N, C-alpha and C positions, 0 to 999 in steps of 0.2 A: 476623360474618356466619354465621348458622347456620340460616337458614330454608330449607325445602325448595323446590326449583325443579321445577316440572312442565314437561317438554318435550313439546310436541305435534308428532307426526310422522305425517302421512298418507303412505301408500305405495301405489304401483301400478306394477308392472312396472319396478322400478328395481334389479333384482338385480345389474346390472352396476356400480352405483354405491354401493349402500347400505352395503356393508362399510366403505368409506372414510368415509362419513357417520357410521356408528356409532363407528368408531375416533376420529373427531374429538370425539365426545361423551365417550368413555371417557378421552380425553386432557385433559379439562378440569381445571384446577387447583382449581376449586370442586367439591367432591366430593358435596355433599348434594343430589342430584337424583334424579328418577325420569323415565324415558323411556317415553312411551306411544306405541307404534307401532300405528296402525290401518291394516291392510291391506285394500284395496278389491278383493278377489278377483283378485289378480295371477295371470297365466297363465304367467309366466316362472319363474325360479328364486329369486325373492325369499324365499319361505318357507324354502327350503334354506339360503340365506345367513344369514337372521336366526336360525335355530335354533342356529347356531354361537355366538351371543352370549348366549343365554338363561341361561347359567350365572351371569351377573351378575344378582342379584336386583332390581337397580334398573330393569331393563328389563322392560316388560310388553308382550306381543304380543297384540293384539286383532284379530280378523278379522270383517269385515262378512259378513252372511249372503248378500248379493247386492251386485253392483257398484252403488254409490250416488253416487259423486263425492266430491270433497275436502271440500265443505261438510259433508256428513253425517259424514265421518270425523273432521273437526276438532271438530264438535259432540260426537261420542261421546267423544273424548279429553278434552274440557273437562269433561264430566259425570263422568268417572272421576278427574280430576286431584285431588290432595290438597294440592298445594303452595300457599304464599303467593304465590310468583312464578310467572307463566306465561310460558314462552318458546316460540318456534316455530322449527322447522327442517325443511325439506322433505328427502325421502329421497335426494336427489342433490346436496345442497349441503353445505358444510363450515364448521366453526367453527375459529377460532384458539384454541389452548389456554387463553388467559386470558379468553376472551369472557365467560363467566358471572361470573367473579370481578370483572373490571373494571366490568361493567355494574351489578352489585349495589352495589359500592362507590360508583359514580356516583349511583345512585338514593338510597341511604341517606344519603350525605353531604349531598345537596341536597334531601332530602324530596320526591323525584319519584315518581310512581306509574305512569308510562307513558314508555317511552324506546325509542330505536333507535340504531344505530351505522352507521358507514360500512362499505362492503364493496367488494371487488374481484371482477372477473369471471374465470372460467376457462372453457376450452372443454370439449368432451365428453371429452377425454383427460385433463383435470385441469391443463392448462398455463394460466398466466395470459396473458390477451390484451392486457394493458396498460390496460384500462379500470377506472377507480375511480369510485365513486358515493358522494356525500354528500347533504346536504339542508339544509333550514332549521334554525336553532338551536332554534326552538320552533314547534310546529304546534298551532293552536287548532281548534275545530270548523269555523270558516270555512275555515281552511287545508286541512283534510281534504276539504271539499267541492270545493275548487279542484283537488286532485290527491291521489293515493295516493303520498305521498313515501317512506315507509319500505320497505325490502326486508323481506319477511316473515321471512326468516332472521335478521334483526337485532332484531326487536321483543321487548320484555318488558314486562309490566305486573303491578301489584300486585292480586291477586284480592281481598284484604281491602277494598280501596277500590272496585274495579270490579265485583265480584260475578261471578256465572256468566253468561257470554256464550253465546248461541245465535243462529245466523244462519239466514236463509232458505236453502232448498235451491236455490241457483243453481249452475250448472255452472262458471262462471268468475268471477273477481274476488271470490271469497268471502273472501280475506284483506282486501280493501278494505272489504267489508261489515262485517267484524269491527272494523276500526279506526274506522269510522263510528259504531259502538256504543260502543266503549271511550272515544272522545273526548268522549262525553257526560258522562263521569265525571272525566276528567283530561286536561289538556294533555300533549302529547308533546314530549320534549326529546331533542336529539341529543347523544350521546357521540361526540365528534369523533375517533374512533380506528377504524382498519380492523381489524375483528374477525371478519369472515366472508368466505366465498368462494361466489359465486353461479355455478352451472353454466349457461352459455348454449348454446343450440343443440340440446339433446336433442330428439329427435323427439316431438312432442305437447306440448312445453312452450309457455308463453305467448309466449316470445321468438321462436318460429318462425312465428307467425301474422301475417296482413296487418293494416294499419292499419284497413281497412274492417271486418274481422272484429272487431277490438278495439273499434271505435266501437259496434258492435252490442252487445257485452258490457257496455260502460259504460251504455248506455241501459237494458238489461235490469236492471242493478244498481239503478239509481235507481227503476225501475218496480216491480220484484219484491221487492227487499230493503228499500228505503227507503219504498215505498208512495207515491211522488210521482206527480202527474198528468203527462200527456204533455208539456205545455208546460214545466213545471219540469224534467222529466227531459231534454228536449232542451237547455235552457239549461245544465244542469249537465254534460251530455255535451260541449257546446261549450267550456265553461270548462276541462274536463279536457284537451281537445285543445290548447288554448292554453297551459295551464300545463305540459303534457307537453313541449311544445317549449321552454318556458322552462327546465324541469329539465335538458334535454339541453344547453342552452347554458350554464347557470349551475352545475350541480352534477355534471355528468359530465365527467371529464377523461381524456385519452388520452395 
């Protein structure tokens, strides 16, 4: 295992959390990585915190000229990425030290090109809340239309197979838009190990919004990112709601 991993990290006003996130990357047992942080014009102390880590030459800090959203930030990082493996970590989430090593072993051993792992939830203070999330063993293109099963912080894919991914400039669900493109090139497989920690409840995060708001985001995803007609978009939004409930019953444990 010697191939470079490019880690995509959009950031916006996460100065309170990003140091812990960066330390979880620095603690990885797999050492051949580059981290591309794309800051979307943060107005807090994110810049000051990140500057303390830039002595590590593997970390690249890129700043958007204007506030543009996570889709634009992820697109920019993907254009800059040099690695064979593409991994994703939001600037308030955490990885277990063996995350990259275990996932690359899993993909190379099985000749997989797209994978995700289990994760646990933490609260805004970093304490585990007892919730653990897994998913289907294999997700096909149809499976991804049913629902966005992987947590963004757990996903990795092989850029040699998938190629350069660029998504529509949508404000929410842009990680889902990305997986809908990646799954055109490769099925996604679950590494059934808990290798990441998702921070729930931060102000402005998806986990703090209402179901009605999220339904609207799903509809816009299918219209704007997938180019579907309204009838198909409504149908796929509906199946998302159904499979979202199924995920909570089948794949979320407390």
